[in-house]
Backbone bond lengths (Angstrom), bond angles and torsions (degrees), N, CA, C in turn:
res aa  C-N    CA-C-N  psi(-1)  N-CA   C-N-CA  omega(-1)  CA-C   N-CA-C  phi
1 M - - - 1.446 - - 1.494 110.54 -
2 P 1.338 120.97 128.63 1.458 120.61 -178.43 1.542 112.06 -67.82
3 S 1.314 116.36 143.94 1.468 120.66 -177.69 1.513 111.74 -76.09
4 I 1.350 117.46 -15.99 1.476 120.79 175.52 1.531 106.92 -134.27
5 L 1.337 113.35 137.89 1.475 120.36 171.73 1.496 107.63 -101.60
6 T 1.331 117.75 137.48 1.467 121.90 177.97 1.502 109.84 -120.83
7 D 1.329 114.44 144.75 1.472 120.04 178.26 1.519 107.23 -144.36
8 R 1.316 115.48 120.51 1.490 120.11 -179.58 1.502 109.60 -105.24
9 E 1.345 116.38 122.69 1.451 123.50 176.52 1.535 107.53 -120.13
10 G 1.314 117.19 93.74 1.448 119.79 -178.49 1.515 108.88 60.84
11 P 1.351 118.99 -125.34 1.462 121.10 -177.78 1.520 114.46 -84.94
12 V 1.321 117.94 5.94 1.446 122.10 -177.02 1.536 110.84 -110.07
13 L 1.336 115.34 130.67 1.473 121.71 176.95 1.513 109.15 -111.39
14 R 1.301 116.07 129.38 1.475 121.52 176.96 1.535 107.71 -107.82
15 L 1.321 115.61 124.10 1.475 123.08 174.98 1.513 109.10 -108.76
16 M 1.310 117.25 122.67 1.471 121.04 -177.78 1.523 109.66 -119.61
17 L 1.318 117.77 115.91 1.448 121.42 173.95 1.496 106.46 -58.69
18 N 1.344 116.87 133.53 1.461 118.74 -170.90 1.536 113.45 -131.16
19 R 1.316 113.53 56.80 1.491 119.15 172.50 1.560 106.79 -128.18
20 P 1.321 116.81 59.41 1.466 118.89 -173.59 1.524 113.46 -62.58
21 E 1.308 117.19 -24.85 1.487 119.74 179.92 1.519 111.41 -64.90
22 V 1.328 118.62 -22.05 1.436 122.27 179.95 1.532 109.65 -123.11
23 R 1.333 115.51 27.39 1.464 122.96 -179.72 1.516 113.83 55.63
24 N 1.323 115.96 36.12 1.450 124.61 176.90 1.533 112.00 58.71
25 A 1.328 114.71 36.05 1.458 119.92 177.64 1.539 110.74 -71.12
26 F 1.335 114.63 152.91 1.460 120.38 179.93 1.528 112.73 -73.49
27 D 1.298 115.91 140.66 1.455 123.09 161.20 1.525 105.87 -142.16
28 E 1.344 116.26 -178.21 1.467 119.36 -175.33 1.533 112.18 -57.99
29 E 1.338 117.06 -37.34 1.446 121.49 -177.38 1.520 111.09 -66.77
30 L 1.331 116.68 -45.14 1.458 120.02 -177.17 1.529 109.24 -67.93
31 I 1.345 117.71 -41.20 1.459 119.73 178.03 1.545 111.03 -62.18
32 G 1.311 115.70 -40.34 1.463 119.39 178.96 1.509 111.47 -66.27
33 A 1.332 115.98 -39.37 1.484 119.61 -178.21 1.524 111.06 -70.08
34 L 1.310 117.69 -38.07 1.456 120.56 176.45 1.516 111.38 -65.92
35 T 1.320 116.14 -40.13 1.460 120.39 -179.79 1.552 109.42 -63.62
36 A 1.334 115.08 -44.03 1.474 118.87 -178.99 1.518 110.49 -67.25
37 A 1.353 117.00 -38.53 1.471 120.02 179.04 1.503 110.40 -64.22
38 A 1.308 118.66 -39.51 1.478 122.21 179.77 1.520 109.14 -66.56
39 A 1.323 117.17 -41.46 1.451 120.97 -179.41 1.532 110.92 -64.92
40 S 1.329 115.74 -40.70 1.473 120.00 178.02 1.515 110.93 -65.27
41 A 1.345 115.87 -41.89 1.481 119.53 179.62 1.501 112.31 -64.03
42 A 1.342 115.82 -35.34 1.473 120.12 -179.66 1.522 110.77 -64.56
43 D 1.330 117.50 -27.72 1.469 121.25 -179.37 1.523 113.33 -87.49
44 D 1.317 116.87 -7.89 1.486 121.93 -175.49 1.493 110.49 -90.75
45 K 1.335 117.45 103.09 1.462 121.56 -175.06 1.511 113.44 -77.67
46 T 1.351 118.38 -6.28 1.478 121.37 -179.64 1.528 110.97 -99.02
47 L 1.315 118.31 -3.55 1.433 122.95 -178.77 1.546 110.82 -77.39
48 R 1.330 116.11 139.97 1.456 119.68 -179.21 1.545 111.85 -118.12
49 A 1.313 117.93 -24.54 1.471 120.26 -178.61 1.511 110.70 -163.88
50 I 1.342 116.24 155.20 1.457 122.17 179.46 1.508 108.03 -129.30
51 V 1.312 117.56 135.31 1.478 123.31 173.04 1.509 108.65 -109.58
52 L 1.318 116.63 126.27 1.463 122.41 -178.26 1.521 108.47 -112.41
53 G 1.338 116.39 119.84 1.456 122.27 -179.83 1.503 112.84 -140.05
54 G 1.297 117.39 -170.69 1.435 122.33 -178.16 1.506 112.22 -133.53
55 N 1.328 118.97 138.77 1.449 125.05 178.44 1.541 109.23 -80.95
56 G 1.317 117.43 141.75 1.437 119.15 179.58 1.496 113.06 93.24
57 K 1.352 116.68 -154.09 1.438 121.20 -171.73 1.549 114.72 -87.75
58 T 1.328 117.39 -8.12 1.458 120.27 -172.38 1.536 110.87 -138.27
59 F 1.308 116.30 141.08 1.440 121.56 175.10 1.527 110.61 -62.41
60 C 1.370 116.31 -65.13 1.485 120.03 178.78 1.507 107.86 -163.14
61 A 1.318 115.81 124.96 1.451 121.79 -178.88 1.528 115.00 -92.84
62 G 1.312 116.13 17.31 1.470 119.09 178.53 1.522 111.62 87.31
63 A 1.291 116.52 -139.52 1.478 122.82 -174.83 1.536 110.23 -81.49
64 D 1.292 115.27 138.27 1.479 121.57 178.37 1.537 109.86 -70.34
65 I 1.319 117.22 137.89 1.472 122.41 -177.96 1.530 109.54 -59.20
66 G 1.347 118.08 -43.18 1.423 119.99 -179.74 1.505 112.79 -63.22
67 W 1.308 116.42 -38.90 1.448 121.76 177.55 1.552 110.35 -65.76
68 M 1.315 116.69 -41.58 1.485 120.81 178.92 1.537 110.17 -67.28
69 S 1.329 117.30 -35.88 1.467 118.98 -178.80 1.529 111.44 -64.80
70 K 1.353 116.48 -33.10 1.452 119.69 175.95 1.522 111.04 -69.18
71 A 1.346 115.77 -34.79 1.487 120.78 -177.72 1.529 112.27 -64.93
72 I 1.343 118.10 -22.13 1.449 120.03 176.89 1.531 111.58 -58.91
73 A 1.341 114.84 -35.55 1.473 118.03 -178.01 1.516 111.73 -93.06
74 Y 1.281 120.07 -1.07 1.457 123.08 -178.45 1.522 111.12 -71.52
75 S 1.310 116.69 148.21 1.450 121.70 169.76 1.545 108.32 -75.55
76 Q 1.332 115.63 171.59 1.453 118.19 177.20 1.563 110.13 -63.44
77 R 1.317 116.18 -36.17 1.479 120.66 178.54 1.532 109.51 -63.22
78 E 1.315 119.11 -42.49 1.440 121.03 179.85 1.512 112.21 -68.20
79 N 1.374 115.73 -38.62 1.455 120.36 176.55 1.544 110.80 -63.79
80 L 1.365 114.50 -37.81 1.450 117.88 179.82 1.524 111.21 -64.76
81 T 1.341 117.00 -39.86 1.460 121.92 178.10 1.536 110.01 -60.80
82 D 1.352 114.90 -45.59 1.459 119.79 177.20 1.513 112.78 -56.42
83 A 1.337 113.96 -47.18 1.474 120.62 -178.24 1.532 110.28 -64.95
84 E 1.314 116.92 -39.06 1.472 121.38 179.95 1.554 110.26 -65.42
85 D 1.314 116.68 -36.48 1.480 119.97 178.14 1.522 109.30 -64.22
86 L 1.334 117.39 -43.54 1.461 120.37 178.86 1.541 110.77 -66.13
87 A 1.330 116.85 -40.54 1.447 120.24 178.11 1.513 111.49 -62.24
88 R 1.314 117.49 -41.55 1.467 121.98 178.61 1.507 111.05 -62.76
89 M 1.323 116.72 -40.85 1.459 119.60 -179.97 1.511 110.86 -64.23
90 L 1.326 118.00 -45.56 1.457 120.83 179.85 1.522 111.35 -63.46
91 E 1.317 115.31 -40.48 1.494 119.28 -179.98 1.508 110.98 -65.68
92 R 1.324 118.08 -38.30 1.484 120.99 177.56 1.521 111.26 -63.39
93 L 1.296 116.35 -43.86 1.456 120.85 179.20 1.537 110.90 -66.30
94 D 1.330 115.86 -43.21 1.422 121.12 -175.50 1.527 112.34 -64.74
95 T 1.295 116.77 -33.36 1.470 118.84 -173.72 1.544 113.06 -99.81
96 L 1.322 118.25 13.85 1.449 120.91 172.91 1.535 109.06 -56.88
97 A 1.312 116.93 140.62 1.476 120.97 -179.45 1.517 110.04 -71.61
98 V 1.336 119.00 -32.25 1.458 121.60 -177.20 1.556 110.81 -89.24
99 P 1.304 117.22 156.25 1.451 119.74 177.07 1.523 113.15 -62.74
100 L 1.321 115.50 139.02 1.452 122.64 178.33 1.524 106.33 -113.07
101 I 1.351 115.67 121.30 1.458 120.72 -177.26 1.563 107.09 -106.86
102 G 1.325 116.30 126.88 1.472 120.98 178.28 1.537 108.73 -95.04
103 R 1.321 114.04 125.78 1.490 121.43 177.12 1.508 107.48 -107.29
104 I 1.365 118.11 99.27 1.435 122.77 -170.01 1.523 111.65 -103.56
105 H 1.325 115.52 124.44 1.449 120.43 174.76 1.518 108.45 -137.45
106 G 1.317 116.49 160.40 1.493 119.23 176.15 1.507 110.63 72.43
107 A 1.316 116.10 -92.18 1.465 120.09 -178.06 1.525 110.37 -152.29
108 A 1.306 114.17 149.13 1.476 122.95 169.46 1.514 105.80 -128.65
109 L 1.311 115.46 106.85 1.480 120.38 -175.69 1.490 111.22 -121.45
110 G 1.317 117.54 144.33 1.465 122.71 177.56 1.553 111.81 51.22
111 G 1.289 116.44 -114.77 1.479 120.06 179.90 1.511 112.62 -61.52
112 G 1.345 117.78 -22.85 1.458 121.01 175.23 1.533 111.19 -63.92
113 V 1.347 116.66 -35.48 1.471 121.23 173.94 1.512 109.08 -66.20
114 G 1.338 117.13 -37.36 1.464 121.00 177.20 1.526 110.92 -61.37
115 L 1.336 116.16 -40.42 1.470 119.30 178.95 1.549 109.37 -64.01
116 A 1.330 116.21 -44.01 1.467 119.07 179.03 1.490 110.23 -61.01
117 A 1.354 117.65 -36.02 1.450 121.86 -175.25 1.515 113.54 -69.47
118 V 1.328 117.73 -26.26 1.464 119.82 179.64 1.544 110.86 -89.17
119 C 1.301 117.20 -2.73 1.495 119.58 175.40 1.524 109.81 -80.47
120 D 1.300 115.33 144.59 1.468 121.60 178.95 1.543 111.28 -75.46
121 I 1.335 114.94 -35.46 1.459 121.20 -178.90 1.562 105.64 -133.92
122 V 1.324 116.12 129.47 1.478 118.76 -177.69 1.517 107.21 -125.00
123 I 1.337 114.84 123.73 1.464 122.46 176.81 1.519 106.83 -116.07
124 A 1.322 117.37 128.45 1.442 122.00 -176.28 1.501 111.92 -124.51
125 A 1.323 115.05 145.61 1.491 120.65 171.11 1.533 107.92 -68.24
126 D 1.330 114.56 148.11 1.474 119.02 -175.08 1.517 112.64 -68.56
127 D 1.325 117.60 -16.61 1.435 119.12 178.03 1.569 113.07 -101.03
128 A 1.280 115.76 9.65 1.480 118.86 179.19 1.535 110.75 -72.81
129 V 1.306 116.09 150.00 1.469 121.22 178.03 1.536 108.87 -122.98
130 F 1.326 115.98 152.77 1.448 123.30 -177.06 1.498 109.07 -132.01
131 A 1.359 117.37 154.65 1.441 120.82 172.34 1.522 109.93 -167.34
132 L 1.281 115.93 140.31 1.470 123.62 168.06 1.507 104.94 -101.91
133 S 1.319 115.52 78.23 1.498 122.26 -164.13 1.515 114.21 -93.25
134 E 1.339 116.74 10.17 1.471 118.71 -173.66 1.512 114.08 -58.55
135 V 1.342 117.60 -35.34 1.488 118.86 -177.85 1.535 111.76 -64.47
136 K 1.319 117.44 -22.16 1.458 120.88 175.54 1.516 111.41 -65.77
137 L 1.355 115.77 -20.18 1.473 120.56 -179.22 1.535 110.68 -104.92
138 G 1.296 116.25 6.96 1.466 119.99 179.50 1.530 113.27 80.28
139 I 1.331 116.16 16.05 1.495 119.37 176.45 1.553 106.62 -122.42
140 L 1.279 119.38 -158.02 1.436 121.31 -178.37 1.523 112.06 -155.37
141 P 1.368 116.60 158.79 1.470 119.96 -177.84 1.548 111.83 -84.29
142 A 1.322 115.05 63.59 1.492 120.64 -171.59 1.523 112.06 -73.10
143 V 1.318 116.44 -50.67 1.495 120.02 -171.89 1.558 110.85 -68.20
144 V 1.318 116.26 -36.29 1.451 120.42 179.38 1.531 112.33 -80.06
145 A 1.318 116.61 -14.14 1.485 120.58 -170.26 1.529 114.26 -55.02
146 P 1.345 122.40 -44.50 1.447 119.59 -176.87 1.527 111.98 -62.02
147 Y 1.313 118.41 -35.68 1.437 123.17 -178.30 1.528 111.38 -75.61
148 V 1.330 115.48 -42.85 1.463 119.84 179.77 1.517 110.98 -69.39
149 L 1.317 118.15 -43.73 1.480 121.24 175.65 1.485 113.17 -55.75
150 R 1.336 116.24 -42.75 1.444 121.76 179.63 1.525 110.68 -59.32
151 K 1.324 117.24 -35.34 1.463 121.37 -179.08 1.521 113.52 -82.25
152 I 1.326 118.13 -46.80 1.455 120.35 -167.07 1.529 112.20 -103.34
153 G 1.320 119.84 -14.54 1.426 121.77 178.08 1.560 113.70 84.52
154 V 1.308 116.06 167.08 1.441 120.72 -174.01 1.530 112.30 -69.14
155 S 1.310 118.46 -39.38 1.478 120.00 -176.23 1.521 110.70 -60.49
156 A 1.334 116.81 -52.22 1.465 120.17 -178.95 1.525 110.85 -65.64
157 A 1.357 117.06 -35.50 1.473 120.05 179.14 1.518 110.65 -63.65
158 R 1.358 116.53 -39.82 1.460 117.32 -179.37 1.491 112.76 -64.06
159 E 1.297 116.89 -31.09 1.478 120.71 176.24 1.513 109.73 -74.63
160 L 1.317 116.53 -53.75 1.484 121.02 -167.75 1.513 113.34 -79.22
161 F 1.332 118.32 -37.20 1.464 121.26 176.46 1.516 110.03 -64.15
162 L 1.342 117.10 -39.79 1.472 121.54 -169.37 1.529 112.56 -85.90
163 T 1.306 118.12 -19.24 1.468 120.67 -179.13 1.537 112.16 -105.18
164 G 1.333 115.72 -29.01 1.488 117.61 -172.92 1.519 113.14 70.23
165 A 1.326 117.14 12.41 1.464 121.03 -175.55 1.530 111.40 -67.19
166 R 1.337 114.86 147.54 1.449 121.01 174.71 1.522 109.52 -78.22
167 F 1.335 117.15 148.06 1.450 120.78 175.79 1.541 110.50 -141.39
168 T 1.291 113.81 158.41 1.472 121.48 -171.92 1.514 112.52 -83.40
169 A 1.301 115.36 167.66 1.468 120.72 175.30 1.520 110.42 -60.18
170 A 1.352 115.09 -38.23 1.470 117.70 -179.90 1.520 109.67 -63.15
171 R 1.336 118.10 -41.71 1.482 119.56 177.66 1.533 110.47 -65.88
172 A 1.319 115.67 -38.80 1.466 118.60 178.90 1.495 110.77 -60.13
173 K 1.305 119.00 -37.89 1.457 122.78 177.15 1.526 109.75 -68.78
174 E 1.301 116.14 -42.12 1.466 120.88 -179.05 1.571 112.26 -58.77
175 I 1.345 115.67 -36.09 1.479 118.56 -178.13 1.518 113.08 -96.06
176 G 1.327 118.72 2.06 1.464 120.72 171.38 1.508 115.43 96.91
177 L 1.351 118.08 1.33 1.464 119.71 177.66 1.511 111.08 -73.98
178 V 1.291 116.61 -35.35 1.483 124.14 -179.25 1.529 109.04 -116.21
179 H 1.324 115.54 144.43 1.482 120.37 -179.82 1.518 113.27 -99.04
180 E 1.330 116.80 -29.52 1.485 120.32 -177.10 1.521 108.77 -146.78
181 V 1.314 115.30 137.61 1.473 122.83 176.63 1.538 108.69 -117.90
182 V 1.305 116.61 125.59 1.454 121.27 -177.34 1.502 109.87 -136.39
183 P 1.353 118.36 159.66 1.493 119.52 173.29 1.542 109.69 -54.72
184 A 1.303 116.67 147.57 1.464 121.10 -176.84 1.520 111.68 -54.13
185 G 1.305 118.73 -37.46 1.455 121.47 -179.72 1.528 114.61 -71.75
186 A 1.316 115.37 -9.80 1.499 119.63 -179.48 1.513 112.37 -105.65
187 L 1.327 117.86 7.46 1.459 120.66 -178.12 1.517 112.85 -57.17
188 D 1.322 116.45 -51.25 1.463 120.17 -176.42 1.532 112.46 -65.57
189 T 1.293 115.19 -34.75 1.484 118.24 177.43 1.527 110.84 -65.72
190 A 1.347 115.02 -42.90 1.458 119.81 179.00 1.536 111.92 -63.56
191 V 1.349 115.79 -42.92 1.447 121.82 176.87 1.532 109.50 -59.86
192 G 1.337 115.95 -46.66 1.454 121.16 179.77 1.487 112.65 -58.21
193 Q 1.335 118.27 -38.83 1.492 120.87 178.29 1.510 111.12 -65.06
194 R 1.336 117.97 -40.56 1.453 119.98 178.04 1.529 111.56 -65.92
195 L 1.331 115.94 -38.11 1.471 120.30 177.39 1.525 109.61 -61.71
196 M 1.299 117.29 -43.29 1.480 120.12 178.83 1.499 112.58 -58.31
197 E 1.361 116.63 -40.32 1.460 120.63 178.75 1.531 110.13 -66.88
198 I 1.324 118.29 -41.13 1.434 121.54 -178.33 1.534 108.92 -66.32
199 L 1.307 117.27 -46.13 1.478 120.31 -178.23 1.498 114.11 -68.70
200 S 1.333 117.17 -15.50 1.460 119.34 177.18 1.514 111.68 -85.41
201 A 1.331 117.99 -9.11 1.463 123.09 -177.85 1.535 111.15 -95.37
202 G 1.307 116.62 162.04 1.453 120.53 176.45 1.529 112.64 -66.26
203 P 1.302 120.64 123.99 1.467 120.80 -174.61 1.526 113.05 -61.65
204 K 1.298 119.06 -38.95 1.468 121.82 179.68 1.520 110.29 -70.86
205 S 1.316 115.68 -38.23 1.462 121.17 177.26 1.522 110.46 -60.28
206 V 1.334 116.28 -45.09 1.460 121.07 -179.78 1.532 109.99 -61.90
207 A 1.333 116.55 -46.76 1.467 120.01 -178.78 1.518 111.25 -63.28
208 I 1.318 117.78 -42.60 1.479 120.99 179.50 1.509 111.13 -66.27
209 A 1.352 116.10 -40.56 1.453 120.32 179.01 1.523 111.98 -61.70
210 K 1.347 116.20 -40.01 1.467 121.37 -179.26 1.543 108.50 -66.97
211 A 1.324 117.42 -42.89 1.452 119.87 178.86 1.540 112.70 -65.30
212 L 1.373 113.76 -37.32 1.464 119.49 -179.78 1.521 111.41 -64.31
213 I 1.309 115.86 -42.01 1.475 119.61 179.38 1.516 109.56 -57.77
214 R 1.340 117.34 -46.83 1.466 121.86 -179.50 1.513 111.94 -62.29
215 E 1.343 116.11 -35.99 1.485 120.01 -175.06 1.517 112.65 -78.24
216 I 1.334 118.99 -34.58 1.433 119.39 -172.18 1.536 114.97 -106.43
217 A 1.341 115.86 -2.82 1.470 119.67 -177.51 1.530 109.71 -56.76
218 G 1.336 115.71 127.99 1.457 119.91 178.80 1.488 116.35 82.37
219 A 1.331 117.53 -5.32 1.466 121.65 -179.23 1.530 112.24 -78.38
220 N 1.315 116.26 154.19 1.438 121.40 171.04 1.535 107.94 -70.96
221 P 1.357 118.23 126.95 1.477 119.89 -176.72 1.524 112.29 -51.70
222 R 1.307 118.26 -34.42 1.479 120.46 -178.80 1.542 111.97 -64.99
223 D 1.346 113.12 -32.73 1.486 117.84 -176.70 1.523 112.96 -75.34
224 V 1.297 118.62 -14.62 1.467 121.54 -176.06 1.522 112.76 -116.89
225 I 1.312 116.83 13.26 1.478 119.42 -179.91 1.529 110.36 -58.53
226 G 1.344 116.30 -42.90 1.448 118.27 -179.00 1.514 112.83 -61.56
227 L 1.327 115.68 -41.66 1.464 119.65 -178.98 1.535 111.26 -68.72
228 T 1.346 115.97 -46.28 1.491 116.16 -176.41 1.494 112.82 -69.27
229 T 1.312 118.22 -34.27 1.472 120.07 -179.36 1.519 112.18 -71.79
230 I 1.333 117.77 -41.37 1.465 120.28 178.91 1.520 109.63 -68.73
231 T 1.320 117.42 -33.10 1.467 121.18 -179.88 1.553 110.47 -64.74
232 I 1.323 116.85 -48.39 1.465 117.54 -178.55 1.518 111.16 -72.03
233 A 1.347 117.75 -35.49 1.470 118.89 178.96 1.515 111.66 -64.50
234 S 1.342 116.38 -39.67 1.453 120.93 179.68 1.516 110.39 -68.16
235 Q 1.299 118.52 -39.37 1.473 119.69 -177.89 1.543 110.92 -73.06
236 R 1.318 116.58 -32.74 1.472 118.06 178.79 1.538 111.95 -63.24
237 V 1.325 117.80 -34.47 1.452 119.73 -177.73 1.536 112.29 -92.84
238 S 1.324 116.18 -1.80 1.482 119.94 -179.79 1.515 109.25 -74.69
239 E 1.306 115.21 164.45 1.463 121.26 178.03 1.558 110.46 -56.44
240 E 1.295 115.77 -44.89 1.461 119.76 -177.77 1.535 110.70 -67.09
241 G 1.335 116.54 -43.53 1.469 118.49 -179.68 1.511 111.10 -64.27
242 Q 1.293 116.33 -41.48 1.480 120.03 178.74 1.520 111.80 -62.06
243 E 1.348 116.07 -43.25 1.456 120.26 179.28 1.530 109.84 -64.43
244 G 1.286 118.28 -43.91 1.457 121.62 -178.65 1.519 112.29 -62.36
245 L 1.348 115.89 -45.20 1.460 118.52 -179.68 1.533 112.05 -68.00
246 R 1.342 116.64 -39.18 1.453 119.59 178.36 1.542 111.46 -64.05
247 A 1.352 114.52 -42.37 1.445 118.69 -179.47 1.538 110.55 -63.25
248 F 1.310 118.13 -39.05 1.436 121.83 177.67 1.540 110.17 -61.62
249 L 1.335 116.37 -48.65 1.477 121.45 -178.73 1.501 112.06 -66.14
250 E 1.331 117.16 -32.32 1.478 121.59 -179.04 1.511 112.84 -91.61
251 K 1.361 117.57 3.82 1.441 123.87 176.40 1.548 112.13 55.21
252 R 1.348 113.99 49.59 1.459 119.77 176.96 1.528 107.76 -137.43
253 K 1.328 116.07 168.45 1.451 120.76 176.77 1.523 110.12 -76.53
254 P 1.315 118.86 138.35 1.474 119.12 178.19 1.510 112.53 -71.07
255 R 1.312 114.26 150.26 1.483 120.40 178.80 1.543 105.78 -103.74
256 W 1.300 114.90 92.88 1.492 119.82 -178.15 1.531 110.54 -77.93
257 T 1.314 115.01 148.30 1.486 120.28 169.55 1.513 107.37 -119.20
258 A 1.312 115.94 140.58 1.495 119.86 -175.99 1.486 109.92 -65.90
């Protein structure tokens, strides 16, 4: 059985974690499959958006118990390789040019929170639960930390990293990990609405905007004036920018090209 299910609908790719028997927990195979899927998506110039979800009752329960049991006998070098594989997967997902939408239901625990953190837009069911529970096992959420910190900030991280406490979808929204909370039965409708918004925008503009956020986050505005001004000037004179501006002035829908 494949560890990931893929479904392509026009310019939208859906990636579904497919280990429901272990609540879609990570092991080497799932990490490798997600890394490969992200690499393939990065090469697909016709792709406009990706939806990441989980098959079964849970989005992702973190690390698989069987995988962790093997790690007990690993050397530090072997553990480092494992951690590097996870870090590479998260980095590949995080740097995708197209928007990544997280569809969260059931639970997102440990590495599952890391997956949510690399998504650009996260929609959660109102009964979903979250936890960075690694400290309960005597370890810590180190590899996911840069992405989670970027989303929830230092104050929330100091509480949640250090206690491993579970928190609700409402709290996840409050601290910035989740953008929208809906009834479980409305998840697909909410995801569909976000996809419609993305597909109505200029594809190159979206990709450039996503890259710009990553490049200037935390910078002093004065230090990035050169970058921001050349970015908008270049896009205004581009084919896509010209089409978008003309469509607005002519009161018609733009005709985007991938």
